[in-house]
PDB file of N, CA, C and O in Angstrom:
ATOM      1  N   UNK A   1      16.446 -33.583 -23.857  1.00  0.00           N
ATOM      2  CA  UNK A   1      15.528 -32.468 -23.904  1.00  0.00           C
ATOM      3  C   UNK A   1      15.922 -31.586 -25.093  1.00  0.00           C
ATOM      4  O   UNK A   1      17.065 -31.141 -25.194  1.00  0.00           O
ATOM      5  N   UNK A   2      14.993 -31.348 -25.961  1.00  0.00           N
ATOM      6  CA  UNK A   2      15.283 -30.558 -27.146  1.00  0.00           C
ATOM      7  C   UNK A   2      14.741 -29.142 -27.032  1.00  0.00           C
ATOM      8  O   UNK A   2      14.053 -28.777 -26.080  1.00  0.00           O
ATOM      9  N   UNK A   3      15.077 -28.386 -28.022  1.00  0.00           N
ATOM     10  CA  UNK A   3      14.582 -27.006 -28.066  1.00  0.00           C
ATOM     11  C   UNK A   3      13.160 -26.969 -28.558  1.00  0.00           C
ATOM     12  O   UNK A   3      12.728 -27.818 -29.337  1.00  0.00           O
ATOM     13  N   UNK A   4      12.434 -25.966 -28.090  1.00  0.00           N
ATOM     14  CA  UNK A   4      11.061 -25.766 -28.529  1.00  0.00           C
ATOM     15  C   UNK A   4      10.977 -24.386 -29.158  1.00  0.00           C
ATOM     16  O   UNK A   4      11.434 -23.405 -28.571  1.00  0.00           O
ATOM     17  N   UNK A   5      10.408 -24.305 -30.327  1.00  0.00           N
ATOM     18  CA  UNK A   5      10.264 -23.009 -30.994  1.00  0.00           C
ATOM     19  C   UNK A   5       9.257 -22.127 -30.257  1.00  0.00           C
ATOM     20  O   UNK A   5       8.285 -22.609 -29.676  1.00  0.00           O
ATOM     21  N   UNK A   6       9.519 -20.840 -30.300  1.00  0.00           N
ATOM     22  CA  UNK A   6       8.611 -19.893 -29.660  1.00  0.00           C
ATOM     23  C   UNK A   6       7.279 -19.868 -30.384  1.00  0.00           C
ATOM     24  O   UNK A   6       7.218 -20.008 -31.605  1.00  0.00           O
ATOM     25  N   UNK A   7       6.225 -19.691 -29.625  1.00  0.00           N
ATOM     26  CA  UNK A   7       4.883 -19.613 -30.194  1.00  0.00           C
ATOM     27  C   UNK A   7       4.577 -18.143 -30.469  1.00  0.00           C
ATOM     28  O   UNK A   7       4.138 -17.414 -29.579  1.00  0.00           O
ATOM     29  N   UNK A   8       4.811 -17.717 -31.706  1.00  0.00           N
ATOM     30  CA  UNK A   8       4.653 -16.299 -32.038  1.00  0.00           C
ATOM     31  C   UNK A   8       3.192 -15.866 -31.966  1.00  0.00           C
ATOM     32  O   UNK A   8       2.918 -14.699 -31.686  1.00  0.00           O
ATOM     33  N   UNK A   9       2.263 -16.758 -32.207  1.00  0.00           N
ATOM     34  CA  UNK A   9       0.836 -16.402 -32.131  1.00  0.00           C
ATOM     35  C   UNK A   9       0.449 -16.075 -30.688  1.00  0.00           C
ATOM     36  O   UNK A   9      -0.292 -15.124 -30.441  1.00  0.00           O
ATOM     37  N   UNK A  10       0.948 -16.859 -29.745  1.00  0.00           N
ATOM     38  CA  UNK A  10       0.651 -16.591 -28.332  1.00  0.00           C
ATOM     39  C   UNK A  10       1.291 -15.286 -27.884  1.00  0.00           C
ATOM     40  O   UNK A  10       0.698 -14.515 -27.129  1.00  0.00           O
ATOM     41  N   UNK A  11       2.523 -15.046 -28.365  1.00  0.00           N
ATOM     42  CA  UNK A  11       3.206 -13.809 -27.989  1.00  0.00           C
ATOM     43  C   UNK A  11       2.479 -12.590 -28.559  1.00  0.00           C
ATOM     44  O   UNK A  11       2.310 -11.586 -27.867  1.00  0.00           O
ATOM     45  N   UNK A  12       2.056 -12.678 -29.801  1.00  0.00           N
ATOM     46  CA  UNK A  12       1.325 -11.569 -30.411  1.00  0.00           C
ATOM     47  C   UNK A  12       0.017 -11.305 -29.672  1.00  0.00           C
ATOM     48  O   UNK A  12      -0.404 -10.156 -29.540  1.00  0.00           O
ATOM     49  N   UNK A  13      -0.621 -12.359 -29.194  1.00  0.00           N
ATOM     50  CA  UNK A  13      -1.893 -12.204 -28.484  1.00  0.00           C
ATOM     51  C   UNK A  13      -1.707 -11.462 -27.162  1.00  0.00           C
ATOM     52  O   UNK A  13      -2.588 -10.705 -26.755  1.00  0.00           O
ATOM     53  N   UNK A  14      -0.579 -11.667 -26.488  1.00  0.00           N
ATOM     54  CA  UNK A  14      -0.380 -11.033 -25.188  1.00  0.00           C
ATOM     55  C   UNK A  14       0.483  -9.774 -25.274  1.00  0.00           C
ATOM     56  O   UNK A  14       0.712  -9.124 -24.254  1.00  0.00           O
ATOM     57  N   UNK A  15       0.959  -9.418 -26.448  1.00  0.00           N
ATOM     58  CA  UNK A  15       1.872  -8.284 -26.616  1.00  0.00           C
ATOM     59  C   UNK A  15       1.266  -6.969 -26.123  1.00  0.00           C
ATOM     60  O   UNK A  15       1.939  -6.209 -25.427  1.00  0.00           O
ATOM     61  N   UNK A  16       0.031  -6.693 -26.466  1.00  0.00           N
ATOM     62  CA  UNK A  16      -0.597  -5.430 -26.070  1.00  0.00           C
ATOM     63  C   UNK A  16      -0.779  -5.355 -24.555  1.00  0.00           C
ATOM     64  O   UNK A  16      -0.618  -4.291 -23.958  1.00  0.00           O
ATOM     65  N   UNK A  17      -1.113  -6.482 -23.942  1.00  0.00           N
ATOM     66  CA  UNK A  17      -1.238  -6.530 -22.486  1.00  0.00           C
ATOM     67  C   UNK A  17       0.106  -6.227 -21.836  1.00  0.00           C
ATOM     68  O   UNK A  17       0.178  -5.485 -20.856  1.00  0.00           O
ATOM     69  N   UNK A  18       1.156  -6.797 -22.378  1.00  0.00           N
ATOM     70  CA  UNK A  18       2.498  -6.574 -21.853  1.00  0.00           C
ATOM     71  C   UNK A  18       2.890  -5.105 -22.006  1.00  0.00           C
ATOM     72  O   UNK A  18       3.445  -4.514 -21.080  1.00  0.00           O
ATOM     73  N   UNK A  19       2.609  -4.519 -23.158  1.00  0.00           N
ATOM     74  CA  UNK A  19       2.908  -3.098 -23.374  1.00  0.00           C
ATOM     75  C   UNK A  19       2.161  -2.216 -22.384  1.00  0.00           C
ATOM     76  O   UNK A  19       2.729  -1.279 -21.823  1.00  0.00           O
ATOM     77  N   UNK A  20       0.892  -2.520 -22.177  1.00  0.00           N
ATOM     78  CA  UNK A  20       0.076  -1.731 -21.250  1.00  0.00           C
ATOM     79  C   UNK A  20       0.641  -1.813 -19.837  1.00  0.00           C
ATOM     80  O   UNK A  20       0.721  -0.802 -19.139  1.00  0.00           O
ATOM     81  N   UNK A  21       1.029  -3.003 -19.417  1.00  0.00           N
ATOM     82  CA  UNK A  21       1.589  -3.171 -18.074  1.00  0.00           C
ATOM     83  C   UNK A  21       2.892  -2.395 -17.919  1.00  0.00           C
ATOM     84  O   UNK A  21       3.114  -1.742 -16.900  1.00  0.00           O
ATOM     85  N   UNK A  22       3.745  -2.467 -18.923  1.00  0.00           N
ATOM     86  CA  UNK A  22       5.009  -1.734 -18.864  1.00  0.00           C
ATOM     87  C   UNK A  22       4.784  -0.225 -18.870  1.00  0.00           C
ATOM     88  O   UNK A  22       5.449   0.511 -18.140  1.00  0.00           O
ATOM     89  N   UNK A  23       3.842   0.234 -19.699  1.00  0.00           N
ATOM     90  CA  UNK A  23       3.537   1.657 -19.773  1.00  0.00           C
ATOM     91  C   UNK A  23       2.995   2.163 -18.443  1.00  0.00           C
ATOM     92  O   UNK A  23       3.385   3.234 -17.979  1.00  0.00           O
ATOM     93  N   UNK A  24       2.098   1.399 -17.830  1.00  0.00           N
ATOM     94  CA  UNK A  24       1.519   1.806 -16.547  1.00  0.00           C
ATOM     95  C   UNK A  24       2.573   1.828 -15.443  1.00  0.00           C
ATOM     96  O   UNK A  24       2.553   2.712 -14.586  1.00  0.00           O
ATOM     97  N   UNK A  25       3.487   0.867 -15.456  1.00  0.00           N
ATOM     98  CA  UNK A  25       4.552   0.842 -14.454  1.00  0.00           C
ATOM     99  C   UNK A  25       5.464   2.065 -14.603  1.00  0.00           C
ATOM    100  O   UNK A  25       5.848   2.682 -13.610  1.00  0.00           O
ATOM    101  N   UNK A  26       5.802   2.405 -15.838  1.00  0.00           N
ATOM    102  CA  UNK A  26       6.647   3.578 -16.080  1.00  0.00           C
ATOM    103  C   UNK A  26       5.923   4.856 -15.677  1.00  0.00           C
ATOM    104  O   UNK A  26       6.529   5.750 -15.086  1.00  0.00           O
ATOM    105  N   UNK A  27       4.651   4.949 -15.987  1.00  0.00           N
ATOM    106  CA  UNK A  27       3.866   6.126 -15.634  1.00  0.00           C
ATOM    107  C   UNK A  27       3.771   6.266 -14.113  1.00  0.00           C
ATOM    108  O   UNK A  27       3.908   7.368 -13.582  1.00  0.00           O
ATOM    109  N   UNK A  28       3.542   5.178 -13.429  1.00  0.00           N
ATOM    110  CA  UNK A  28       3.442   5.205 -11.971  1.00  0.00           C
ATOM    111  C   UNK A  28       4.772   5.628 -11.350  1.00  0.00           C
ATOM    112  O   UNK A  28       4.791   6.369 -10.367  1.00  0.00           O
ATOM    113  N   UNK A  29       5.876   5.161 -11.916  1.00  0.00           N
ATOM    114  CA  UNK A  29       7.197   5.540 -11.417  1.00  0.00           C
ATOM    115  C   UNK A  29       7.427   7.043 -11.593  1.00  0.00           C
ATOM    116  O   UNK A  29       7.956   7.695 -10.692  1.00  0.00           O
ATOM    117  N   UNK A  30       7.036   7.597 -12.741  1.00  0.00           N
ATOM    118  CA  UNK A  30       7.197   9.036 -12.970  1.00  0.00           C
ATOM    119  C   UNK A  30       6.335   9.843 -12.015  1.00  0.00           C
ATOM    120  O   UNK A  30       6.781  10.863 -11.491  1.00  0.00           O
ATOM    121  N   UNK A  31       5.120   9.405 -11.784  1.00  0.00           N
ATOM    122  CA  UNK A  31       4.228  10.108 -10.857  1.00  0.00           C
ATOM    123  C   UNK A  31       4.820  10.080  -9.450  1.00  0.00           C
ATOM    124  O   UNK A  31       4.797  11.092  -8.748  1.00  0.00           O
ATOM    125  N   UNK A  32       5.347   8.936  -9.036  1.00  0.00           N
ATOM    126  CA  UNK A  32       5.928   8.814  -7.704  1.00  0.00           C
ATOM    127  C   UNK A  32       7.148   9.722  -7.557  1.00  0.00           C
ATOM    128  O   UNK A  32       7.341  10.337  -6.509  1.00  0.00           O
ATOM    129  N   UNK A  33       7.962   9.806  -8.590  1.00  0.00           N
ATOM    130  CA  UNK A  33       9.116  10.704  -8.555  1.00  0.00           C
ATOM    131  C   UNK A  33       8.662  12.151  -8.429  1.00  0.00           C
ATOM    132  O   UNK A  33       9.263  12.924  -7.683  1.00  0.00           O
ATOM    133  N   UNK A  34       7.619  12.523  -9.141  1.00  0.00           N
ATOM    134  CA  UNK A  34       7.085  13.881  -9.074  1.00  0.00           C
ATOM    135  C   UNK A  34       6.591  14.193  -7.668  1.00  0.00           C
ATOM    136  O   UNK A  34       6.908  15.246  -7.115  1.00  0.00           O
ATOM    137  N   UNK A  35       5.821  13.284  -7.093  1.00  0.00           N
ATOM    138  CA  UNK A  35       5.286  13.470  -5.737  1.00  0.00           C
ATOM    139  C   UNK A  35       6.427  13.565  -4.725  1.00  0.00           C
ATOM    140  O   UNK A  35       6.399  14.413  -3.833  1.00  0.00           O
ATOM    141  N   UNK A  36       7.423  12.702  -4.862  1.00  0.00           N
ATOM    142  CA  UNK A  36       8.565  12.726  -3.953  1.00  0.00           C
ATOM    143  C   UNK A  36       9.308  14.060  -4.051  1.00  0.00           C
ATOM    144  O   UNK A  36       9.759  14.603  -3.043  1.00  0.00           O
ATOM    145  N   UNK A  37       9.430  14.579  -5.269  1.00  0.00           N
ATOM    146  CA  UNK A  37      10.069  15.881  -5.455  1.00  0.00           C
ATOM    147  C   UNK A  37       9.286  17.001  -4.794  1.00  0.00           C
ATOM    148  O   UNK A  37       9.869  17.891  -4.175  1.00  0.00           O
ATOM    149  N   UNK A  38       7.968  16.958  -4.923  1.00  0.00           N
ATOM    150  CA  UNK A  38       7.133  17.969  -4.268  1.00  0.00           C
ATOM    151  C   UNK A  38       7.285  17.905  -2.753  1.00  0.00           C
ATOM    152  O   UNK A  38       7.394  18.934  -2.086  1.00  0.00           O
ATOM    153  N   UNK A  39       7.291  16.702  -2.224  1.00  0.00           N
ATOM    154  CA  UNK A  39       7.425  16.538  -0.772  1.00  0.00           C
ATOM    155  C   UNK A  39       8.779  17.043  -0.290  1.00  0.00           C
ATOM    156  O   UNK A  39       8.874  17.640   0.782  1.00  0.00           O
ATOM    157  N   UNK A  40       9.828  16.806  -1.079  1.00  0.00           N
ATOM    158  CA  UNK A  40      11.166  17.249  -0.690  1.00  0.00           C
ATOM    159  C   UNK A  40      11.264  18.774  -0.680  1.00  0.00           C
ATOM    160  O   UNK A  40      11.967  19.340   0.156  1.00  0.00           O
ATOM    161  N   UNK A  41      10.570  19.441  -1.595  1.00  0.00           N
ATOM    162  CA  UNK A  41      10.623  20.893  -1.689  1.00  0.00           C
ATOM    163  C   UNK A  41       9.639  21.594  -0.758  1.00  0.00           C
ATOM    164  O   UNK A  41       9.775  22.790  -0.498  1.00  0.00           O
ATOM    165  N   UNK A  42       8.670  20.873  -0.264  1.00  0.00           N
ATOM    166  CA  UNK A  42       7.593  21.484   0.515  1.00  0.00           C
ATOM    167  C   UNK A  42       8.123  22.060   1.827  1.00  0.00           C
ATOM    168  O   UNK A  42       8.960  21.461   2.502  1.00  0.00           O
ATOM    169  N   UNK A  43       7.611  23.233   2.159  1.00  0.00           N
ATOM    170  CA  UNK A  43       7.929  23.846   3.443  1.00  0.00           C
ATOM    171  C   UNK A  43       6.622  23.883   4.224  1.00  0.00           C
ATOM    172  O   UNK A  43       5.727  24.677   3.935  1.00  0.00           O
ATOM    173  N   UNK A  44       6.535  23.026   5.197  1.00  0.00           N
ATOM    174  CA  UNK A  44       5.297  22.884   5.954  1.00  0.00           C
ATOM    175  C   UNK A  44       5.471  23.537   7.317  1.00  0.00           C
ATOM    176  O   UNK A  44       6.413  23.241   8.053  1.00  0.00           O
ATOM    177  N   UNK A  45       4.547  24.428   7.636  1.00  0.00           N
ATOM    178  CA  UNK A  45       4.557  25.098   8.926  1.00  0.00           C
ATOM    179  C   UNK A  45       3.307  24.661   9.668  1.00  0.00           C
ATOM    180  O   UNK A  45       2.190  24.830   9.180  1.00  0.00           O
ATOM    181  N   UNK A  46       3.504  24.103  10.842  1.00  0.00           N
ATOM    182  CA  UNK A  46       2.386  23.613  11.642  1.00  0.00           C
ATOM    183  C   UNK A  46       1.856  24.774  12.486  1.00  0.00           C
ATOM    184  O   UNK A  46       2.508  25.202  13.438  1.00  0.00           O
ATOM    185  N   UNK A  47       0.694  25.269  12.139  1.00  0.00           N
ATOM    186  CA  UNK A  47       0.090  26.386  12.858  1.00  0.00           C
ATOM    187  C   UNK A  47      -1.241  25.995  13.493  1.00  0.00           C
ATOM    188  O   UNK A  47      -2.119  26.834  13.699  1.00  0.00           O
ATOM    189  N   UNK A  48      -1.370  24.726  13.794  1.00  0.00           N
ATOM    190  CA  UNK A  48      -2.623  24.265  14.388  1.00  0.00           C
ATOM    191  C   UNK A  48      -2.914  24.956  15.714  1.00  0.00           C
ATOM    192  O   UNK A  48      -4.067  25.272  16.004  1.00  0.00           O
ATOM    193  N   UNK A  49      -1.889  25.194  16.518  1.00  0.00           N
ATOM    194  CA  UNK A  49      -2.108  25.852  17.810  1.00  0.00           C
ATOM    195  C   UNK A  49      -2.705  27.240  17.620  1.00  0.00           C
ATOM    196  O   UNK A  49      -3.626  27.625  18.341  1.00  0.00           O
ATOM    197  N   UNK A  50      -2.190  27.984  16.662  1.00  0.00           N
ATOM    198  CA  UNK A  50      -2.701  29.334  16.392  1.00  0.00           C
ATOM    199  C   UNK A  50      -4.148  29.273  15.906  1.00  0.00           C
ATOM    200  O   UNK A  50      -4.981  30.076  16.325  1.00  0.00           O
ATOM    201  N   UNK A  51      -4.440  28.336  15.038  1.00  0.00           N
ATOM    202  CA  UNK A  51      -5.789  28.218  14.485  1.00  0.00           C
ATOM    203  C   UNK A  51      -6.782  27.840  15.580  1.00  0.00           C
ATOM    204  O   UNK A  51      -7.848  28.443  15.702  1.00  0.00           O
ATOM    205  N   UNK A  52      -6.417  26.829  16.376  1.00  0.00           N
ATOM    206  CA  UNK A  52      -7.319  26.396  17.439  1.00  0.00           C
ATOM    207  C   UNK A  52      -7.496  27.478  18.490  1.00  0.00           C
ATOM    208  O   UNK A  52      -8.580  27.623  19.056  1.00  0.00           O
ATOM    209  N   UNK A  53      -6.446  28.235  18.756  1.00  0.00           N
ATOM    210  CA  UNK A  53      -6.522  29.324  19.731  1.00  0.00           C
ATOM    211  C   UNK A  53      -7.486  30.405  19.233  1.00  0.00           C
ATOM    212  O   UNK A  53      -8.318  30.894  19.998  1.00  0.00           O
ATOM    213  N   UNK A  54      -7.375  30.775  17.960  1.00  0.00           N
ATOM    214  CA  UNK A  54      -8.255  31.812  17.412  1.00  0.00           C
ATOM    215  C   UNK A  54      -9.687  31.305  17.300  1.00  0.00           C
ATOM    216  O   UNK A  54     -10.622  32.088  17.468  1.00  0.00           O
ATOM    217  N   UNK A  55      -9.884  30.038  17.025  1.00  0.00           N
ATOM    218  CA  UNK A  55     -11.239  29.481  16.973  1.00  0.00           C
ATOM    219  C   UNK A  55     -11.863  29.475  18.358  1.00  0.00           C
ATOM    220  O   UNK A  55     -13.055  29.744  18.512  1.00  0.00           O
ATOM    221  N   UNK A  56     -11.067  29.173  19.348  1.00  0.00           N
ATOM    222  CA  UNK A  56     -11.571  29.158  20.726  1.00  0.00           C
ATOM    223  C   UNK A  56     -12.011  30.529  21.169  1.00  0.00           C
ATOM    224  O   UNK A  56     -13.045  30.649  21.827  1.00  0.00           O
ATOM    225  N   UNK A  57     -11.273  31.570  20.840  1.00  0.00           N
ATOM    226  CA  UNK A  57     -11.671  32.918  21.229  1.00  0.00           C
ATOM    227  C   UNK A  57     -12.887  33.389  20.424  1.00  0.00           C
ATOM    228  O   UNK A  57     -13.720  34.135  20.939  1.00  0.00           O
ATOM    229  N   UNK A  58     -12.989  32.959  19.179  1.00  0.00           N
ATOM    230  CA  UNK A  58     -14.160  33.314  18.375  1.00  0.00           C
ATOM    231  C   UNK A  58     -15.409  32.631  18.920  1.00  0.00           C
ATOM    232  O   UNK A  58     -16.485  33.228  18.956  1.00  0.00           O
ATOM    233  N   UNK A  59     -15.263  31.380  19.344  1.00  0.00           N
ATOM    234  CA  UNK A  59     -16.393  30.663  19.922  1.00  0.00           C
ATOM    235  C   UNK A  59     -16.836  31.323  21.220  1.00  0.00           C
ATOM    236  O   UNK A  59     -18.035  31.420  21.482  1.00  0.00           O
ATOM    237  N   UNK A  60     -15.903  31.771  22.023  1.00  0.00           N
ATOM    238  CA  UNK A  60     -16.234  32.409  23.294  1.00  0.00           C
ATOM    239  C   UNK A  60     -16.975  33.728  23.045  1.00  0.00           C
ATOM    240  O   UNK A  60     -17.881  34.082  23.800  1.00  0.00           O
ATOM    241  N   UNK A  61     -16.594  34.447  21.999  1.00  0.00           N
ATOM    242  CA  UNK A  61     -17.258  35.696  21.653  1.00  0.00           C
ATOM    243  C   UNK A  61     -18.689  35.438  21.201  1.00  0.00           C
ATOM    244  O   UNK A  61     -19.598  36.180  21.572  1.00  0.00           O
ATOM    245  N   UNK A  62     -18.895  34.413  20.417  1.00  0.00           N
ATOM    246  CA  UNK A  62     -20.223  34.072  19.910  1.00  0.00           C
ATOM    247  C   UNK A  62     -21.163  33.604  21.024  1.00  0.00           C
ATOM    248  O   UNK A  62     -22.371  33.830  20.948  1.00  0.00           O
ATOM    249  N   UNK A  63     -20.632  32.969  22.033  1.00  0.00           N
ATOM    250  CA  UNK A  63     -21.462  32.496  23.145  1.00  0.00           C
ATOM    251  C   UNK A  63     -21.995  33.694  23.945  1.00  0.00           C
ATOM    252  O   UNK A  63     -23.101  33.637  24.482  1.00  0.00           O
ATOM    253  N   UNK A  64     -21.222  34.756  24.024  1.00  0.00           N
ATOM    254  CA  UNK A  64     -21.621  35.937  24.780  1.00  0.00           C
ATOM    255  C   UNK A  64     -22.727  36.725  24.137  1.00  0.00           C
ATOM    256  O   UNK A  64     -23.264  37.631  24.774  1.00  0.00           O
ATOM    257  N   UNK A  65     -23.104  36.428  22.896  1.00  0.00           N
ATOM    258  CA  UNK A  65     -24.171  37.181  22.207  1.00  0.00           C
ATOM    259  C   UNK A  65     -25.474  36.920  22.794  1.00  0.00           C
ATOM    260  O   UNK A  65     -26.477  37.469  22.338  1.00  0.00           O
TER     261      UNK A  65
END
């Protein structure tokens, strides 16, 4: 089995596709890191009970009209 020379014409033809794929992968990784950082810093307070309670009393007031 001998060596085969690289086909530079084929490589040049696919080079831009390869660059685009690598660029998109790097961009996606940076976006994911940013989102993960936001999630880590986020302070989430669950106030659904308060909201639903106030909506229920508002609905009861409107029914009495």
